[in-house]
Kinemage of the C-alpha trace (Angstrom):
@kinemage 1
@onewidth
@group {chain A} dominant
@subgroup {mainchain}
@vectorlist {calphas} color= white
{ca met a 1} P 1.643 18.545 18.038
{ca ser a 2} L 2.402 21.450 15.729
{ca val a 3} L -0.042 22.872 13.199
{ca lys a 4} L 2.299 21.806 10.393
{ca lys a 5} L 2.356 18.227 11.735
{ca lys a 6} L -1.455 18.156 11.946
{ca phe a 7} L -1.612 19.455 8.369
{ca phe a 8} L 0.719 16.675 7.158
{ca leu a 9} L -1.377 14.036 8.946
{ca leu a 10} L -4.584 15.486 7.485
{ca leu a 11} L -3.031 15.328 4.008
{ca asp a 12} L -1.977 11.729 4.692
{ca leu a 13} L -5.543 10.810 5.679
{ca leu a 14} L -7.058 12.562 2.659
{ca met a 15} L -4.603 10.886 0.311
{ca ile a 16} L -5.238 7.480 1.893
{ca ala a 17} L -9.013 7.961 1.574
{ca gly a 18} L -8.704 9.015 -2.077
{ca leu a 19} L -6.408 6.104 -2.920
{ca ile a 20} L -8.706 3.599 -1.206
{ca phe a 21} L -11.682 5.038 -3.075
{ca phe a 22} L -9.857 4.682 -6.413
{ca asp a 23} L -8.793 1.117 -5.592
{ca gln a 24} L -12.304 0.098 -4.579
{ca tyr a 25} L -13.789 1.817 -7.623
{ca thr a 26} L -11.493 -0.092 -9.990
{ca lys a 27} L -12.306 -3.372 -8.250
{ca his a 28} L -16.028 -2.637 -8.498
{ca trp a 29} L -15.532 -1.857 -12.177
{ca ala a 30} L -13.693 -5.177 -12.596
{ca val a 31} L -16.556 -7.092 -10.968
{ca val a 32} L -19.182 -5.370 -13.129
{ca phe a 33} L -17.378 -5.527 -16.474
{ca leu a 34} L -14.906 -8.429 -16.246
{ca lys a 35} L -16.399 -11.117 -14.009
{ca asp a 36} L -17.483 -14.207 -15.951
{ca lys a 37} L -16.240 -12.673 -19.184
{ca pro a 38} L -13.176 -13.398 -21.310
{ca ala a 39} L -10.033 -11.346 -20.749
{ca tyr a 40} L -10.004 -7.883 -22.307
{ca asn a 41} L -6.830 -7.071 -24.255
{ca leu a 42} L -5.445 -3.604 -23.658
{ca ile a 43} L -2.167 -4.206 -25.477
{ca asn a 44} L -2.324 -7.399 -27.500
{ca gly a 45} L 0.025 -10.044 -26.117
{ca ile a 46} L 1.309 -7.725 -23.382
{ca leu a 47} L -1.374 -6.395 -21.054
{ca glu a 48} L -4.929 -7.502 -20.413
{ca leu a 49} L -7.692 -7.158 -17.877
{ca asn a 50} L -8.573 -10.567 -16.511
{ca tyr a 51} L -10.874 -11.033 -13.501
{ca leu a 52} L -9.605 -13.216 -10.647
{ca glu a 53} L -10.821 -13.844 -7.106
{ca asn a 54} L -7.575 -14.282 -5.160
{ca gln a 55} L -8.091 -16.083 -1.849
{ca gly a 56} L -4.385 -16.004 -1.002
{ca ala a 57} L -1.693 -13.399 -0.628
{ca ala a 58} L 0.660 -12.209 -3.341
{ca phe a 59} L 0.906 -14.771 -6.141
{ca gly a 60} L -1.945 -16.739 -4.509
{ca val a 61} L 0.163 -18.162 -1.659
{ca leu a 62} L -1.521 -19.202 1.601
{ca pro a 63} L -5.061 -19.504 0.240
{ca asn a 64} L -8.067 -19.214 2.563
{ca gln a 65} L -6.163 -17.566 5.421
{ca lys a 66} L -8.492 -14.570 5.840
{ca ile a 67} L -7.970 -14.119 9.595
{ca phe a 68} L -4.196 -14.315 9.230
{ca phe a 69} L -4.159 -11.731 6.410
{ca val a 70} L -6.444 -9.344 8.269
{ca phe a 71} L -4.232 -9.687 11.360
{ca val a 72} L -1.076 -8.987 9.317
{ca ala a 73} L -2.756 -5.960 7.708
{ca ile a 74} L -3.700 -4.596 11.134
{ca val a 75} L -0.118 -5.034 12.392
{ca ile a 76} L 1.227 -3.262 9.287
{ca leu a 77} L -1.298 -0.454 9.707
{ca ala a 78} L -0.384 -0.026 13.373
{ca ala a 79} L 3.349 0.093 12.590
{ca val a 80} L 2.931 2.514 9.698
{ca gly a 81} L 0.498 4.616 11.730
{ca tyr a 82} L 3.095 4.877 14.490
{ca val a 83} L 5.769 5.935 12.004
{ca leu a 84} L 3.453 8.518 10.401
{ca leu a 85} L 2.712 10.006 13.819
{ca lys a 86} L 6.419 10.162 14.657
{ca leu a 87} L 7.537 11.344 11.211
{ca pro a 88} L 8.955 14.877 11.408
{ca asp a 89} L 7.278 17.554 9.339
{ca his a 90} L 10.538 18.546 7.641
{ca lys a 91} L 10.652 18.763 3.860
{ca lys a 92} L 13.093 15.845 3.522
{ca tyr a 93} L 10.454 13.481 4.971
{ca thr a 94} L 7.606 14.493 2.644
{ca ile a 95} L 8.287 11.549 0.319
{ca leu a 96} L 8.021 9.189 3.305
{ca his a 97} L 4.561 10.567 4.106
{ca phe a 98} L 3.553 9.805 0.525
{ca leu a 99} L 5.076 6.296 0.489
{ca phe a 100} L 3.646 5.294 3.864
{ca ser a 101} L 0.234 6.593 2.796
{ca leu a 102} L 0.424 4.382 -0.303
{ca ile a 103} L 1.286 1.359 1.856
{ca val a 104} L -1.653 2.085 4.180
{ca ala a 105} L -4.051 2.562 1.254
{ca gly a 106} L -2.908 -0.689 -0.370
{ca ser a 107} L -3.254 -2.625 2.873
{ca ile a 108} L -6.699 -1.238 3.633
{ca gly a 109} L -7.885 -1.678 0.035
{ca asn a 110} L -7.099 -5.388 0.029
{ca met a 111} L -8.276 -5.828 3.623
{ca ile a 112} L -11.683 -4.402 2.667
{ca asp a 113} L -11.980 -7.100 -0.010
{ca arg a 114} L -10.930 -9.884 2.357
{ca val a 115} L -13.430 -8.852 5.021
{ca arg a 116} L -16.224 -8.212 2.521
{ca tyr a 117} L -15.788 -11.099 0.082
{ca asp a 118} L -13.258 -13.521 1.634
{ca tyr a 119} L -11.039 -12.873 -1.408
{ca val a 120} L -9.271 -10.003 -3.150
{ca val a 121} L -10.415 -8.851 -6.577
{ca asp a 122} L -7.472 -8.904 -9.010
{ca phe a 123} L -7.707 -7.942 -12.666
{ca ile a 124} L -4.447 -6.599 -14.162
{ca tyr a 125} L -2.380 -9.180 -16.025
{ca phe a 126} L 0.938 -8.836 -17.876
{ca val a 127} L 0.625 -11.592 -20.451
{ca arg a 128} L 4.096 -11.203 -21.935
{ca ile a 129} L 5.899 -12.119 -18.721
{ca asn a 130} L 3.090 -14.271 -17.276
{ca phe a 131} L 3.113 -12.156 -14.113
{ca pro a 132} L 0.428 -13.048 -11.525
{ca ile a 133} L -2.795 -11.071 -11.799
{ca phe a 134} L -2.882 -8.090 -9.422
{ca asn a 135} L -4.850 -4.925 -8.606
{ca ile a 136} L -4.377 -1.232 -7.883
{ca ala a 137} L -3.864 -1.757 -4.115
{ca asp a 138} L -1.051 -4.201 -4.933
{ca ile a 139} L 0.570 -1.529 -7.085
{ca tyr a 140} L 0.365 0.989 -4.234
{ca ala a 141} L 1.978 -1.384 -1.762
{ca ala a 142} L 4.626 -2.926 -4.035
{ca val a 143} L 5.864 0.233 -5.740
{ca ser a 144} L 5.977 2.228 -2.506
{ca ala a 145} L 7.774 -0.604 -0.668
{ca val a 146} L 10.461 -0.809 -3.372
{ca ile a 147} L 11.006 2.961 -3.360
{ca leu a 148} L 10.998 3.006 0.447
{ca leu a 149} L 13.591 0.231 0.568
{ca phe a 150} L 15.791 2.134 -1.900
{ca leu a 151} L 15.511 5.335 0.163
{ca leu a 152} L 16.295 3.557 3.413
{ca leu a 153} L 19.312 1.788 1.906
{ca phe a 154} L 20.814 4.602 -0.144
{ca val a 155} L 19.404 7.999 0.861
{ca tyr a 156} L 18.451 8.227 4.515
{ca lys a 157} L 21.102 7.671 7.157
{ca glu a 158} L 20.581 6.414 10.704
{ca lys a 159} L 20.511 9.976 12.049
{ca asp a 160} L 17.680 10.802 9.616
{ca leu a 161} L 15.549 8.064 11.155
{ca tyr a 162} L 15.920 9.000 14.819
{ca phe a 163} L 12.152 9.545 15.082
{ca ile a 164} L 11.324 5.813 14.974
{ca ser a 165} L 13.868 4.872 17.611
{ca phe a 166} L 12.810 4.194 21.175
{ca lys a 167} L 16.195 5.635 22.152
{ca gln a 168} L 15.361 9.172 21.031
{ca lys a 169} L 17.591 10.808 23.635
{ca lys a 170} L 20.648 9.534 21.780
{ca tyr a 171} L 19.510 11.214 18.561
{ca arg a 172} L 18.115 14.502 19.888
{ca glu a 173} L 21.203 16.355 18.652
{ca phe a 174} L 20.235 15.480 15.077
{ca lys a 175} L 16.780 17.006 15.372
{ca gly a 176} L 16.563 20.200 13.478
């Protein structure tokens, strides 16, 4: 493994650790200042902070499935970890390092809550559109997944993604 590759992976780990810390800090803040209190309006009629203990997944689906969610998070982390290890250290893949690190941080942030409390602390609520209450880890995962999907559909071509293929011999000519 090259020095540049090790540097990228170290940056990934540092970014993931910082993002997890920020997520956990905001959730701790929500527990201390929002739990058992009325919603706090940030922008009247649009955005408020409203404490919720979410025992399900996104939008509260599949409540009380802790073991399932932890298992899914571990599978996601393993897959993303594999991709990060295989990701070339070329400049055109830098954004992928960032996006995959956000996905890992979001997964770990919510997994910490599930293991620790049996629920995920949510507290951000868009009143205007009645969007389900969410947290910082959800933002990491959702925003990065949307951007990643866009990049995979419209920017990167199959030859750009040779590194995740088990048939790497076929794509060696594209390495560079």
